[in-house]
C-alpha distance (Angstrom), angle and dihedral (degrees) to the residues before:
residue distance angle dihedral
X1 . . .
X2 3.78 . .
X3 3.83 114.8 .
X4 3.77 120.2 -171.6
X5 3.84 123.5 -169.2
X6 3.78 110.2 -167.5
X7 3.80 145.9 157.6
X8 3.76 121.2 -109.5
X9 3.76 98.8 -168.4
X10 3.80 101.5 -51.7
X11 3.80 95.0 -25.9
X12 3.81 120.1 103.8
X13 3.82 110.4 -134.7
X14 3.80 136.4 175.2
X15 3.79 132.9 -158.6
X16 3.79 133.6 178.8
X17 3.79 133.3 -153.7
X18 3.80 128.5 -170.6
X19 3.81 89.5 -123.5
X20 3.79 144.8 -9.4
X21 3.82 86.5 -100.8
X22 3.83 90.5 59.4
X23 3.80 90.0 50.3
X24 3.82 91.2 49.9
X25 3.82 92.4 48.5
X26 3.80 91.6 50.0
X27 3.79 93.3 49.5
X28 3.81 89.4 55.0
X29 3.82 91.4 59.5
X30 3.80 120.1 106.0
X31 3.84 87.4 -113.6
X32 3.83 108.4 27.1
X33 3.83 123.8 -168.5
X34 3.80 92.1 -113.7
X35 3.79 133.5 44.9
X36 3.82 114.4 -125.7
X37 3.79 93.2 -123.7
X38 3.85 97.9 54.7
X39 3.82 110.7 123.8
X40 3.81 114.4 -121.3
X41 3.81 116.6 -136.9
X42 3.80 94.1 -176.8
X43 3.79 140.3 -18.3
X44 3.79 130.7 -165.8
X45 3.76 130.9 -171.3
X46 3.83 114.9 -159.4
X47 3.82 87.8 -15.8
X48 3.82 95.3 -54.0
X49 3.82 121.4 111.1
X50 3.80 117.7 -109.4
X51 3.81 113.4 -139.3
X52 3.80 114.7 -137.5
X53 3.78 131.6 -172.9
X54 3.85 90.8 -168.9
X55 3.81 105.1 44.8
X56 3.81 96.4 -159.4
X57 3.78 131.6 98.1
X58 3.82 90.4 -103.7
X59 3.82 88.3 50.9
X60 3.79 90.0 55.3
X61 3.81 91.0 46.0
X62 3.84 91.5 51.2
X63 3.81 91.5 48.0
X64 3.81 92.7 54.0
X65 3.83 90.9 41.5
X66 3.80 91.2 54.4
X67 3.81 88.3 51.4
X68 3.80 91.2 53.6
X69 3.80 97.0 -111.1
């Protein structure tokens, strides 16, 4: 399970995906769930924190993409 806590403007939001693969597939859609520029507060994959240098949705996407997800 991938859980993302993020800021949409000044609103704290949360979204979950079954897997990193599901997140990646959704972000490739013409209208994804999340905007690339949203700031990530925290993200966990299978209950373990994911370290990010770029704490945005596009930063998370690029991290998984570089790992071949």
